[in-house]
All heavy atoms as a GROMACS GRO file, in nm:
protein
  574
    1MET      N    1   5.526  -2.106  -3.531
    1MET     CA    2   5.460  -2.034  -3.642
    1MET      C    3   5.346  -1.948  -3.585
    1MET      O    4   5.270  -1.991  -3.501
    1MET     CB    5   5.408  -2.135  -3.742
    1MET     CG    6   5.332  -2.070  -3.857
    1MET     SD    7   5.268  -2.194  -3.972
    1MET     CE    8   5.384  -2.171  -4.103
    2SER      N    9   5.337  -1.824  -3.628
    2SER     CA   10   5.236  -1.732  -3.583
    2SER      C   11   5.101  -1.764  -3.645
    2SER      O   12   5.090  -1.809  -3.756
    2SER     CB   13   5.272  -1.590  -3.623
    2SER     OG   14   5.394  -1.553  -3.561
    3ASN      N   15   4.998  -1.743  -3.564
    3ASN     CA   16   4.862  -1.759  -3.614
    3ASN      C   17   4.803  -1.625  -3.648
    3ASN      O   18   4.812  -1.532  -3.568
    3ASN     CB   19   4.771  -1.829  -3.508
    3ASN     CG   20   4.809  -1.973  -3.492
    3ASN    OD1   21   4.850  -2.039  -3.586
    3ASN    ND2   22   4.793  -2.026  -3.373
    4TYR      N   23   4.745  -1.614  -3.766
    4TYR     CA   24   4.681  -1.491  -3.811
    4TYR      C   25   4.534  -1.519  -3.832
    4TYR      O   26   4.496  -1.621  -3.886
    4TYR     CB   27   4.743  -1.445  -3.944
    4TYR     CG   28   4.886  -1.406  -3.930
    4TYR    CD1   29   4.983  -1.490  -3.976
    4TYR    CD2   30   4.924  -1.284  -3.879
    4TYR    CE1   31   5.118  -1.454  -3.965
    4TYR    CE2   32   5.055  -1.248  -3.867
    4TYR     CZ   33   5.152  -1.334  -3.910
    4TYR     OH   34   5.283  -1.299  -3.900
    5ASN      N   35   4.451  -1.422  -3.792
    5ASN     CA   36   4.309  -1.428  -3.816
    5ASN      C   37   4.280  -1.337  -3.934
    5ASN      O   38   4.283  -1.214  -3.921
    5ASN     CB   39   4.233  -1.384  -3.691
    5ASN     CG   40   4.083  -1.390  -3.709
    5ASN    OD1   41   4.035  -1.436  -3.815
    5ASN    ND2   42   4.011  -1.344  -3.614
    6ILE      N   43   4.256  -1.396  -4.051
    6ILE     CA   44   4.229  -1.317  -4.170
    6ILE      C   45   4.081  -1.332  -4.209
    6ILE      O   46   4.033  -1.443  -4.226
    6ILE     CB   47   4.316  -1.367  -4.290
    6ILE    CG1   48   4.464  -1.359  -4.252
    6ILE    CG2   49   4.286  -1.285  -4.415
    6ILE    CD1   50   4.555  -1.427  -4.350
    7THR      N   51   4.012  -1.219  -4.218
    7THR     CA   52   3.874  -1.218  -4.255
    7THR      C   53   3.862  -1.148  -4.393
    7THR      O   54   3.908  -1.035  -4.410
    7THR     CB   55   3.790  -1.139  -4.153
    7THR    OG1   56   3.810  -1.197  -4.025
    7THR    CG2   57   3.645  -1.138  -4.186
    8ILE      N   58   3.802  -1.219  -4.487
    8ILE     CA   59   3.778  -1.158  -4.618
    8ILE      C   60   3.648  -1.078  -4.610
    8ILE      O   61   3.542  -1.131  -4.580
    8ILE     CB   62   3.767  -1.265  -4.728
    8ILE    CG1   63   3.900  -1.339  -4.741
    8ILE    CG2   64   3.726  -1.201  -4.862
    8ILE    CD1   65   3.899  -1.454  -4.836
    9LEU      N   66   3.665  -0.947  -4.628
    9LEU     CA   67   3.548  -0.857  -4.616
    9LEU      C   68   3.475  -0.843  -4.749
    9LEU      O   69   3.352  -0.826  -4.750
    9LEU     CB   70   3.596  -0.717  -4.574
    9LEU     CG   71   3.674  -0.712  -4.442
    9LEU    CD1   72   3.727  -0.572  -4.418
    9LEU    CD2   73   3.584  -0.756  -4.326
   10GLU      N   74   3.552  -0.853  -4.860
   10GLU     CA   75   3.489  -0.837  -4.992
   10GLU      C   76   3.577  -0.899  -5.099
   10GLU      O   77   3.698  -0.885  -5.095
   10GLU     CB   78   3.472  -0.690  -5.021
   10GLU     CG   79   3.407  -0.656  -5.151
   10GLU     CD   80   3.396  -0.503  -5.175
   10GLU    OE1   81   3.438  -0.425  -5.087
   10GLU    OE2   82   3.345  -0.467  -5.278
   11GLU      N   83   3.518  -0.973  -5.191
   11GLU     CA   84   3.588  -1.019  -5.310
   11GLU      C   85   3.555  -0.916  -5.419
   11GLU      O   86   3.446  -0.910  -5.469
   11GLU     CB   87   3.543  -1.158  -5.350
   11GLU     CG   88   3.588  -1.264  -5.254
   11GLU     CD   89   3.553  -1.404  -5.295
   11GLU    OE1   90   3.506  -1.424  -5.411
   11GLU    OE2   91   3.572  -1.496  -5.215
   12ILE      N   92   3.653  -0.832  -5.454
   12ILE     CA   93   3.628  -0.719  -5.542
   12ILE      C   94   3.627  -0.760  -5.690
   12ILE      O   95   3.541  -0.719  -5.764
   12ILE     CB   96   3.735  -0.609  -5.521
   12ILE    CG1   97   3.719  -0.559  -5.374
   12ILE    CG2   98   3.719  -0.495  -5.621
   12ILE    CD1   99   3.834  -0.475  -5.327
   13ALA      N  100   3.724  -0.843  -5.730
   13ALA     CA  101   3.734  -0.883  -5.870
   13ALA      C  102   3.814  -1.013  -5.886
   13ALA      O  103   3.906  -1.038  -5.810
   13ALA     CB  104   3.804  -0.773  -5.951
   14THR      N  105   3.771  -1.092  -5.985
   14THR     CA  106   3.850  -1.207  -6.026
   14THR      C  107   3.936  -1.162  -6.146
   14THR      O  108   3.883  -1.117  -6.246
   14THR     CB  109   3.761  -1.325  -6.068
   14THR    OG1  110   3.681  -1.363  -5.954
   14THR    CG2  111   3.843  -1.442  -6.115
   15LEU      N  112   4.068  -1.169  -6.131
   15LEU     CA  113   4.160  -1.121  -6.233
   15LEU      C  114   4.190  -1.225  -6.338
   15LEU      O  115   4.215  -1.195  -6.454
   15LEU     CB  116   4.293  -1.074  -6.170
   15LEU     CG  117   4.276  -0.968  -6.059
   15LEU    CD1  118   4.411  -0.937  -5.999
   15LEU    CD2  119   4.204  -0.847  -6.113
   16SER      N  120   4.188  -1.355  -6.296
   16SER     CA  121   4.209  -1.463  -6.393
   16SER      C  122   4.165  -1.596  -6.332
   16SER      O  123   4.150  -1.606  -6.210
   16SER     CB  124   4.357  -1.473  -6.434
   16SER     OG  125   4.437  -1.511  -6.326
   17VAL      N  126   4.144  -1.695  -6.419
   17VAL     CA  127   4.113  -1.830  -6.378
   17VAL      C  128   4.206  -1.923  -6.455
   17VAL      O  129   4.210  -1.917  -6.579
   17VAL     CB  130   3.964  -1.866  -6.405
   17VAL    CG1  131   3.934  -2.007  -6.360
   17VAL    CG2  132   3.871  -1.769  -6.338
   18SER      N  133   4.280  -2.006  -6.385
   18SER     CA  134   4.372  -2.099  -6.450
   18SER      C  135   4.298  -2.218  -6.510
   18SER      O  136   4.181  -2.238  -6.474
   18SER     CB  137   4.475  -2.152  -6.349
   18SER     OG  138   4.416  -2.250  -6.266
   19PRO      N  139   4.362  -2.292  -6.600
   19PRO     CA  140   4.296  -2.412  -6.655
   19PRO      C  141   4.252  -2.512  -6.550
   19PRO      O  142   4.159  -2.589  -6.568
   19PRO     CB  143   4.404  -2.474  -6.747
   19PRO     CG  144   4.488  -2.357  -6.782
   19PRO     CD  145   4.490  -2.268  -6.664
   20ARG      N  146   4.318  -2.510  -6.432
   20ARG     CA  147   4.280  -2.601  -6.322
   20ARG      C  148   4.171  -2.545  -6.235
   20ARG      O  149   4.130  -2.605  -6.139
   20ARG     CB  150   4.406  -2.632  -6.236
   20ARG     CG  151   4.510  -2.706  -6.311
   20ARG     CD  152   4.622  -2.751  -6.223
   20ARG     NE  153   4.678  -2.635  -6.150
   20ARG     CZ  154   4.790  -2.637  -6.080
   20ARG    NH1  155   4.858  -2.750  -6.071
   20ARG    NH2  156   4.833  -2.531  -6.019
   21GLY      N  157   4.125  -2.424  -6.267
   21GLY     CA  158   4.016  -2.362  -6.191
   21GLY      C  159   4.057  -2.272  -6.078
   21GLY      O  160   3.974  -2.220  -6.005
   22GLU      N  161   4.190  -2.253  -6.060
   22GLU     CA  162   4.236  -2.159  -5.956
   22GLU      C  163   4.205  -2.017  -5.999
   22GLU      O  164   4.223  -1.981  -6.114
   22GLU     CB  165   4.386  -2.176  -5.934
   22GLU     CG  166   4.425  -2.312  -5.887
   22GLU     CD  167   4.574  -2.334  -5.899
   22GLU    OE1  168   4.636  -2.291  -5.996
   22GLU    OE2  169   4.628  -2.400  -5.806
   23GLU      N  170   4.159  -1.936  -5.904
   23GLU     CA  171   4.123  -1.800  -5.933
   23GLU      C  172   4.219  -1.701  -5.862
   23GLU      O  173   4.252  -1.718  -5.745
   23GLU     CB  174   3.982  -1.769  -5.883
   23GLU     CG  175   3.877  -1.853  -5.954
   23GLU     CD  176   3.738  -1.824  -5.904
   23GLU    OE1  177   3.719  -1.812  -5.781
   23GLU    OE2  178   3.648  -1.809  -5.987
   24LYS      N  179   4.263  -1.601  -5.938
   24LYS     CA  180   4.346  -1.493  -5.883
   24LYS      C  181   4.249  -1.377  -5.861
   24LYS      O  182   4.184  -1.333  -5.956
   24LYS     CB  183   4.458  -1.456  -5.980
   24LYS     CG  184   4.566  -1.376  -5.914
   24LYS     CD  185   4.682  -1.352  -6.011
   24LYS     CE  186   4.762  -1.480  -6.031
   24LYS     NZ  187   4.885  -1.453  -6.111
   25LYS      N  188   4.242  -1.328  -5.736
   25LYS     CA  189   4.141  -1.231  -5.700
   25LYS      C  190   4.199  -1.110  -5.628
   25LYS      O  191   4.299  -1.123  -5.555
   25LYS     CB  192   4.035  -1.292  -5.606
   25LYS     CG  193   3.954  -1.403  -5.670
   25LYS     CD  194   3.852  -1.453  -5.573
   25LYS     CE  195   3.766  -1.563  -5.638
   25LYS     NZ  196   3.659  -1.602  -5.550
   26LEU      N  197   4.133  -0.997  -5.646
   26LEU     CA  198   4.157  -0.878  -5.565
   26LEU      C  199   4.052  -0.883  -5.456
   26LEU      O  200   3.933  -0.894  -5.481
   26LEU     CB  201   4.139  -0.751  -5.649
   26LEU     CG  202   4.141  -0.618  -5.571
   26LEU    CD1  203   4.276  -0.595  -5.506
   26LEU    CD2  204   4.105  -0.502  -5.664
   27ILE      N  205   4.101  -0.881  -5.330
   27ILE     CA  206   4.012  -0.891  -5.214
   27ILE      C  207   4.040  -0.777  -5.116
   27ILE      O  208   4.148  -0.716  -5.117
   27ILE     CB  209   4.025  -1.026  -5.141
   27ILE    CG1  210   4.166  -1.047  -5.084
   27ILE    CG2  211   3.984  -1.142  -5.232
   27ILE    CD1  212   4.179  -1.164  -4.989
   28LYS      N  213   3.941  -0.749  -5.035
   28LYS     CA  214   3.956  -0.660  -4.922
   28LYS      C  215   3.949  -0.747  -4.797
   28LYS      O  216   3.855  -0.826  -4.780
   28LYS     CB  217   3.845  -0.554  -4.921
   28LYS     CG  218   3.857  -0.451  -4.812
   28LYS     CD  219   3.740  -0.352  -4.829
   28LYS     CE  220   3.743  -0.242  -4.730
   28LYS     NZ  221   3.628  -0.150  -4.748
   29SER      N  222   4.051  -0.737  -4.710
   29SER     CA  223   4.058  -0.826  -4.593
   29SER      C  224   4.098  -0.753  -4.469
   29SER      O  225   4.143  -0.636  -4.474
   29SER     CB  226   4.156  -0.939  -4.621
   29SER     OG  227   4.288  -0.886  -4.636
   30ARG      N  228   4.078  -0.815  -4.358
   30ARG     CA  229   4.117  -0.762  -4.228
   30ARG      C  230   4.205  -0.864  -4.156
   30ARG      O  231   4.166  -0.982  -4.146
   30ARG     CB  232   3.992  -0.729  -4.146
   30ARG     CG  233   4.018  -0.664  -4.012
   30ARG     CD  234   3.891  -0.644  -3.931
   30ARG     NE  235   3.785  -0.584  -4.005
   30ARG     CZ  236   3.761  -0.453  -4.016
   30ARG    NH1  237   3.840  -0.368  -3.957
   30ARG    NH2  238   3.658  -0.409  -4.083
   31TRP      N  239   4.319  -0.823  -4.110
   31TRP     CA  240   4.413  -0.913  -4.037
   31TRP      C  241   4.404  -0.885  -3.887
   31TRP      O  242   4.426  -0.772  -3.848
   31TRP     CB  243   4.555  -0.887  -4.085
   31TRP     CG  244   4.585  -0.939  -4.222
   31TRP    CD1  245   4.527  -0.898  -4.340
   31TRP    CD2  246   4.678  -1.035  -4.258
   31TRP    NE1  247   4.580  -0.966  -4.445
   31TRP    CE2  248   4.676  -1.052  -4.396
   31TRP    CE3  249   4.770  -1.112  -4.184
   31TRP    CZ2  250   4.758  -1.140  -4.462
   31TRP    CZ3  251   4.851  -1.201  -4.253
   31TRP    CH2  252   4.843  -1.213  -4.392
   32ASN      N  253   4.374  -0.985  -3.810
   32ASN     CA  254   4.371  -0.971  -3.663
   32ASN      C  255   4.292  -0.851  -3.614
   32ASN      O  256   4.333  -0.784  -3.519
   32ASN     CB  257   4.515  -0.968  -3.608
   32ASN     CG  258   4.591  -1.095  -3.637
   32ASN    OD1  259   4.536  -1.203  -3.634
   32ASN    ND2  260   4.719  -1.082  -3.669
   33GLY      N  261   4.179  -0.824  -3.680
   33GLY     CA  262   4.094  -0.716  -3.635
   33GLY      C  263   4.144  -0.576  -3.670
   33GLY      O  264   4.085  -0.479  -3.627
   34GLY      N  265   4.249  -0.565  -3.746
   34GLY     CA  266   4.306  -0.435  -3.784
   34GLY      C  267   4.229  -0.366  -3.891
   34GLY      O  268   4.118  -0.406  -3.930
   35ALA      N  269   4.289  -0.261  -3.947
   35ALA     CA  270   4.230  -0.186  -4.057
   35ALA      C  271   4.217  -0.270  -4.182
   35ALA      O  272   4.307  -0.355  -4.205
   35ALA     CB  273   4.308  -0.059  -4.083
   36PRO      N  274   4.118  -0.250  -4.263
   36PRO     CA  275   4.105  -0.326  -4.390
   36PRO      C  276   4.224  -0.300  -4.482
   36PRO      O  277   4.278  -0.190  -4.485
   36PRO     CB  278   3.977  -0.273  -4.451
   36PRO     CG  279   3.898  -0.219  -4.337
   36PRO     CD  280   4.002  -0.165  -4.243
   37LYS      N  281   4.264  -0.404  -4.555
   37LYS     CA  282   4.373  -0.396  -4.655
   37LYS      C  283   4.325  -0.461  -4.783
   37LYS      O  284   4.238  -0.546  -4.782
   37LYS     CB  285   4.496  -0.465  -4.602
   37LYS     CG  286   4.551  -0.407  -4.474
   37LYS     CD  287   4.678  -0.474  -4.434
   37LYS     CE  288   4.726  -0.421  -4.300
   37LYS     NZ  289   4.803  -0.303  -4.305
   38TYR      N  290   4.390  -0.425  -4.894
   38TYR     CA  291   4.361  -0.481  -5.023
   38TYR      C  292   4.472  -0.578  -5.059
   38TYR      O  293   4.590  -0.546  -5.041
   38TYR     CB  294   4.347  -0.373  -5.129
   38TYR     CG  295   4.229  -0.283  -5.102
   38TYR    CD1  296   4.239  -0.172  -5.022
   38TYR    CD2  297   4.105  -0.315  -5.153
   38TYR    CE1  298   4.132  -0.090  -4.994
   38TYR    CE2  299   3.992  -0.235  -5.125
   38TYR     CZ  300   4.007  -0.123  -5.044
   38TYR     OH  301   3.900  -0.045  -5.020
   39GLU      N  302   4.437  -0.697  -5.109
   39GLU     CA  303   4.535  -0.799  -5.141
   39GLU      C  304   4.502  -0.865  -5.274
   39GLU      O  305   4.385  -0.870  -5.313
   39GLU     CB  306   4.536  -0.911  -5.036
   39GLU     CG  307   4.561  -0.870  -4.897
   39GLU     CD  308   4.557  -0.994  -4.808
   39GLU    OE1  309   4.641  -1.082  -4.826
   39GLU    OE2  310   4.467  -0.999  -4.720
   40ILE      N  311   4.603  -0.920  -5.336
   40ILE     CA  312   4.583  -1.008  -5.453
   40ILE      C  313   4.629  -1.147  -5.408
   40ILE      O  314   4.742  -1.163  -5.363
   40ILE     CB  315   4.665  -0.960  -5.575
   40ILE    CG1  316   4.614  -0.825  -5.618
   40ILE    CG2  317   4.657  -1.065  -5.687
   40ILE    CD1  318   4.700  -0.758  -5.723
   41ARG      N  319   4.538  -1.241  -5.419
   41ARG     CA  320   4.566  -1.378  -5.375
   41ARG      C  321   4.511  -1.477  -5.478
   41ARG      O  322   4.416  -1.452  -5.548
   41ARG     CB  323   4.501  -1.408  -5.240
   41ARG     CG  324   4.568  -1.340  -5.124
   41ARG     CD  325   4.514  -1.393  -4.995
   41ARG     NE  326   4.585  -1.336  -4.882
   41ARG     CZ  327   4.676  -1.400  -4.812
   41ARG    NH1  328   4.707  -1.522  -4.841
   41ARG    NH2  329   4.734  -1.339  -4.711
   42LYS      N  330   4.572  -1.593  -5.478
   42LYS     CA  331   4.524  -1.703  -5.563
   42LYS      C  332   4.444  -1.796  -5.471
   42LYS      O  333   4.485  -1.826  -5.359
   42LYS     CB  334   4.638  -1.780  -5.624
   42LYS     CG  335   4.591  -1.889  -5.721
   42LYS     CD  336   4.703  -1.971  -5.777
   42LYS     CE  337   4.782  -1.892  -5.879
   42LYS     NZ  338   4.890  -1.971  -5.941
   43PHE      N  339   4.328  -1.842  -5.518
   43PHE     CA  340   4.243  -1.932  -5.447
   43PHE      C  341   4.230  -2.063  -5.525
   43PHE      O  342   4.206  -2.059  -5.646
   43PHE     CB  343   4.103  -1.873  -5.429
   43PHE     CG  344   4.100  -1.757  -5.336
   43PHE    CD1  345   4.136  -1.629  -5.380
   43PHE    CD2  346   4.060  -1.772  -5.205
   43PHE    CE1  347   4.134  -1.521  -5.294
   43PHE    CE2  348   4.058  -1.663  -5.118
   43PHE     CZ  349   4.095  -1.537  -5.164
   44SER      N  350   4.246  -2.175  -5.456
   44SER     CA  351   4.230  -2.304  -5.520
   44SER      C  352   4.082  -2.330  -5.545
   44SER      O  353   3.996  -2.257  -5.499
   44SER     CB  354   4.291  -2.415  -5.434
   44SER     OG  355   4.220  -2.426  -5.314
   45VAL      N  356   4.053  -2.439  -5.615
   45VAL     CA  357   3.916  -2.471  -5.647
   45VAL      C  358   3.831  -2.489  -5.520
   45VAL      O  359   3.714  -2.452  -5.518
   45VAL     CB  360   3.909  -2.602  -5.733
   45VAL    CG1  361   3.770  -2.644  -5.761
   45VAL    CG2  362   3.985  -2.576  -5.863
   46ASP      N  363   3.890  -2.541  -5.411
   46ASP     CA  364   3.816  -2.559  -5.287
   46ASP      C  365   3.811  -2.433  -5.201
   46ASP      O  366   3.759  -2.434  -5.092
   46ASP     CB  367   3.873  -2.676  -5.208
   46ASP     CG  368   4.012  -2.647  -5.152
   46ASP    OD1  369   4.068  -2.537  -5.169
   46ASP    OD2  370   4.069  -2.736  -5.087
   47GLY      N  371   3.862  -2.320  -5.252
   47GLY     CA  372   3.852  -2.193  -5.181
   47GLY      C  373   3.967  -2.161  -5.089
   47GLY      O  374   3.972  -2.058  -5.027
   48THR      N  375   4.067  -2.252  -5.082
   48THR     CA  376   4.185  -2.227  -5.000
   48THR      C  377   4.269  -2.114  -5.060
   48THR      O  378   4.294  -2.115  -5.181
   48THR     CB  379   4.273  -2.355  -4.993
   48THR    OG1  380   4.194  -2.464  -4.947
   48THR    CG2  381   4.393  -2.335  -4.900
   49LYS      N  382   4.306  -2.018  -4.976
   49LYS     CA  383   4.385  -1.907  -5.028
   49LYS      C  384   4.534  -1.933  -5.014
   49LYS      O  385   4.579  -2.007  -4.929
   49LYS     CB  386   4.346  -1.776  -4.962
   49LYS     CG  387   4.356  -1.773  -4.812
   49LYS     CD  388   4.294  -1.643  -4.758
   49LYS     CE  389   4.283  -1.640  -4.611
   49LYS     NZ  390   4.201  -1.736  -4.547
   50SER      N  391   4.613  -1.871  -5.103
   50SER     CA  392   4.757  -1.888  -5.098
   50SER      C  393   4.822  -1.755  -5.063
   50SER      O  394   4.754  -1.657  -5.029
   50SER     CB  395   4.805  -1.936  -5.234
   50SER     OG  396   4.797  -1.833  -5.330
   51ARG      N  397   4.949  -1.746  -5.081
   51ARG     CA  398   5.025  -1.623  -5.056
   51ARG      C  399   5.011  -1.525  -5.170
   51ARG      O  400   4.938  -1.549  -5.266
   51ARG     CB  401   5.170  -1.658  -5.028
   51ARG     CG  402   5.184  -1.743  -4.905
   51ARG     CD  403   5.327  -1.766  -4.872
   51ARG     NE  404   5.334  -1.807  -4.735
   51ARG     CZ  405   5.385  -1.735  -4.637
   51ARG    NH1  406   5.441  -1.626  -4.656
   51ARG    NH2  407   5.384  -1.774  -4.515
   52ARG      N  408   5.086  -1.421  -5.165
   52ARG     CA  409   5.083  -1.315  -5.268
   52ARG      C  410   5.111  -1.370  -5.406
   52ARG      O  411   5.167  -1.477  -5.421
   52ARG     CB  412   5.179  -1.204  -5.233
   52ARG     CG  413   5.322  -1.254  -5.234
   52ARG     CD  414   5.416  -1.152  -5.182
   52ARG     NE  415   5.534  -1.224  -5.135
   52ARG     CZ  416   5.637  -1.169  -5.083
   52ARG    NH1  417   5.642  -1.040  -5.069
   52ARG    NH2  418   5.738  -1.243  -5.044
   53GLU      N  419   5.076  -1.290  -5.508
   53GLU     CA  420   5.087  -1.335  -5.647
   53GLU      C  421   5.148  -1.229  -5.733
   53GLU      O  422   5.133  -1.110  -5.711
   53GLU     CB  423   4.946  -1.364  -5.697
   53GLU     CG  424   4.882  -1.489  -5.642
   53GLU     CD  425   4.953  -1.614  -5.681
   53GLU    OE1  426   4.997  -1.624  -5.799
   53GLU    OE2  427   4.969  -1.702  -5.596
   54ALA      N  428   5.216  -1.276  -5.836
   54ALA     CA  429   5.266  -1.188  -5.944
   54ALA      C  430   5.156  -1.176  -6.051
   54ALA      O  431   5.069  -1.265  -6.060
   54ALA     CB  432   5.392  -1.245  -6.004
   55LEU      N  433   5.159  -1.070  -6.132
   55LEU     CA  434   5.055  -1.048  -6.229
   55LEU      C  435   5.107  -1.052  -6.372
   55LEU      O  436   5.215  -0.999  -6.399
   55LEU     CB  437   4.988  -0.911  -6.210
   55LEU     CG  438   4.920  -0.884  -6.075
   55LEU    CD1  439   4.867  -0.742  -6.073
   55LEU    CD2  440   4.812  -0.986  -6.050
   56THR      N  441   5.028  -1.112  -6.462
   56THR     CA  442   5.058  -1.103  -6.604
   56THR      C  443   5.005  -0.970  -6.656
   56THR      O  444   4.930  -0.900  -6.583
   56THR     CB  445   4.987  -1.216  -6.683
   56THR    OG1  446   4.847  -1.197  -6.672
   56THR    CG2  447   5.026  -1.355  -6.630
   57LYS      N  448   5.038  -0.934  -6.778
   57LYS     CA  449   4.990  -0.809  -6.836
   57LYS      C  450   4.838  -0.809  -6.840
   57LYS      O  451   4.772  -0.710  -6.804
   57LYS     CB  452   5.046  -0.787  -6.974
   57LYS     CG  453   5.000  -0.658  -7.036
   57LYS     CD  454   5.063  -0.635  -7.174
   57LYS     CE  455   5.014  -0.504  -7.232
   57LYS     NZ  456   5.074  -0.480  -7.365
   58SER      N  457   4.778  -0.921  -6.880
   58SER     CA  458   4.633  -0.934  -6.888
   58SER      C  459   4.570  -0.915  -6.750
   58SER      O  460   4.468  -0.846  -6.734
   58SER     CB  461   4.595  -1.069  -6.945
   58SER     OG  462   4.455  -1.086  -6.942
   59GLU      N  463   4.629  -0.974  -6.648
   59GLU     CA  464   4.577  -0.961  -6.512
   59GLU      C  465   4.593  -0.817  -6.461
   59GLU      O  466   4.504  -0.764  -6.391
   59GLU     CB  467   4.648  -1.056  -6.417
   59GLU     CG  468   4.616  -1.201  -6.446
   59GLU     CD  469   4.708  -1.299  -6.382
   59GLU    OE1  470   4.819  -1.262  -6.342
   59GLU    OE2  471   4.672  -1.417  -6.374
   60LEU      N  472   4.702  -0.753  -6.498
   60LEU     CA  473   4.723  -0.614  -6.460
   60LEU      C  474   4.615  -0.524  -6.522
   60LEU      O  475   4.563  -0.433  -6.456
   60LEU     CB  476   4.864  -0.568  -6.502
   60LEU     CG  477   4.905  -0.428  -6.459
   60LEU    CD1  478   4.904  -0.414  -6.306
   60LEU    CD2  479   5.042  -0.394  -6.512
   61LEU      N  480   4.581  -0.551  -6.646
   61LEU     CA  481   4.472  -0.473  -6.714
   61LEU      C  482   4.340  -0.501  -6.644
   61LEU      O  483   4.259  -0.407  -6.625
   61LEU     CB  484   4.467  -0.511  -6.860
   61LEU     CG  485   4.586  -0.463  -6.945
   61LEU    CD1  486   4.580  -0.524  -7.083
   61LEU    CD2  487   4.594  -0.314  -6.953
   62SER      N  488   4.316  -0.625  -6.602
   62SER     CA  489   4.191  -0.654  -6.530
   62SER      C  490   4.189  -0.583  -6.396
   62SER      O  491   4.085  -0.533  -6.353
   62SER     CB  492   4.180  -0.806  -6.508
   62SER     OG  493   4.160  -0.876  -6.626
   63LEU      N  494   4.305  -0.576  -6.330
   63LEU     CA  495   4.314  -0.507  -6.203
   63LEU      C  496   4.287  -0.358  -6.223
   63LEU      O  497   4.210  -0.298  -6.147
   63LEU     CB  498   4.452  -0.526  -6.141
   63LEU     CG  499   4.482  -0.449  -6.014
   63LEU    CD1  500   4.383  -0.484  -5.904
   63LEU    CD2  501   4.623  -0.473  -5.969
   64ARG      N  502   4.344  -0.299  -6.325
   64ARG     CA  503   4.321  -0.157  -6.356
   64ARG      C  504   4.170  -0.131  -6.373
   64ARG      O  505   4.114  -0.038  -6.317
   64ARG     CB  506   4.396  -0.115  -6.481
   64ARG     CG  507   4.372   0.032  -6.517
   64ARG     CD  508   4.407   0.066  -6.656
   64ARG     NE  509   4.326  -0.014  -6.749
   64ARG     CZ  510   4.351  -0.027  -6.879
   64ARG    NH1  511   4.458   0.031  -6.931
   64ARG    NH2  512   4.273  -0.100  -6.956
   65ASP      N  513   4.105  -0.217  -6.450
   65ASP     CA  514   3.963  -0.200  -6.477
   65ASP      C  515   3.882  -0.214  -6.347
   65ASP      O  516   3.789  -0.138  -6.323
   65ASP     CB  517   3.914  -0.302  -6.579
   65ASP     CG  518   3.974  -0.277  -6.718
   65ASP    OD1  519   4.029  -0.166  -6.742
   65ASP    OD2  520   3.970  -0.369  -6.800
   66ALA      N  521   3.921  -0.310  -6.264
   66ALA     CA  522   3.849  -0.329  -6.136
   66ALA      C  523   3.866  -0.209  -6.045
   66ALA      O  524   3.770  -0.162  -5.983
   66ALA     CB  525   3.902  -0.455  -6.067
   67LEU      N  526   3.990  -0.155  -6.041
   67LEU     CA  527   4.015  -0.036  -5.956
   67LEU      C  528   3.938   0.085  -6.004
   67LEU      O  529   3.894   0.166  -5.923
   67LEU     CB  530   4.164  -0.007  -5.949
   67LEU     CG  531   4.248  -0.111  -5.875
   67LEU    CD1  532   4.397  -0.079  -5.889
   67LEU    CD2  533   4.209  -0.119  -5.729
   68ASN      N  534   3.923   0.097  -6.134
   68ASN     CA  535   3.848   0.209  -6.192
   68ASN      C  536   3.700   0.202  -6.156
   68ASN      O  537   3.629   0.302  -6.164
   68ASN     CB  538   3.865   0.219  -6.340
   68ASN     CG  539   4.000   0.279  -6.378
   68ASN    OD1  540   4.058   0.353  -6.302
   68ASN    ND2  541   4.050   0.240  -6.495
   69ASN      N  542   3.652   0.081  -6.119
   69ASN     CA  543   3.511   0.062  -6.094
   69ASN      C  544   3.471   0.053  -5.946
   69ASN      O  545   3.355   0.032  -5.913
   69ASN     CB  546   3.461  -0.067  -6.163
   69ASN     CG  547   3.457  -0.045  -6.314
   69ASN    OD1  548   3.409   0.057  -6.359
   69ASN    ND2  549   3.510  -0.142  -6.387
   70ILE      N  550   3.567   0.068  -5.852
   70ILE     CA  551   3.532   0.061  -5.713
   70ILE      C  552   3.536   0.202  -5.650
   70ILE      O  553   3.610   0.290  -5.693
   70ILE     CB  554   3.620  -0.035  -5.632
   70ILE    CG1  555   3.766   0.012  -5.628
   70ILE    CG2  556   3.612  -0.175  -5.683
   70ILE    CD1  557   3.855  -0.070  -5.533
   71GLU      N  558   3.452   0.219  -5.550
   71GLU     CA  559   3.450   0.345  -5.478
   71GLU      C  560   3.534   0.327  -5.352
   71GLU      O  561   3.508   0.237  -5.270
   71GLU     CB  562   3.307   0.381  -5.439
   71GLU     CG  563   3.292   0.517  -5.382
   71GLU     CD  564   3.147   0.556  -5.363
   71GLU    OE1  565   3.064   0.516  -5.447
   71GLU    OE2  566   3.120   0.623  -5.265
   72LEU      N  567   3.636   0.409  -5.337
   72LEU     CA  568   3.728   0.401  -5.223
   72LEU      C  569   3.685   0.495  -5.112
   72LEU      O  570   3.624   0.591  -5.128
   72LEU     CB  571   3.871   0.427  -5.264
   72LEU     CG  572   3.927   0.332  -5.368
   72LEU    CD1  573   4.064   0.379  -5.411
   72LEU    CD2  574   3.932   0.194  -5.313
   0.00000   0.00000   0.00000
């Protein structure tokens, strides 16, 4: 299994919070020292990140609002 060094540079927006406290977030990250990338990930209550995520309509609207408010 490959090892990746992922650094979270910025937590841009929380798109949703599940009843169990898991947060779906838009983040800016850097993989293995490369160029910054934008990702949507789910984080458990203890802060552990998971793989990519699908979006509900409500989360998509939250993402749209977050993107309209960031300077690229």
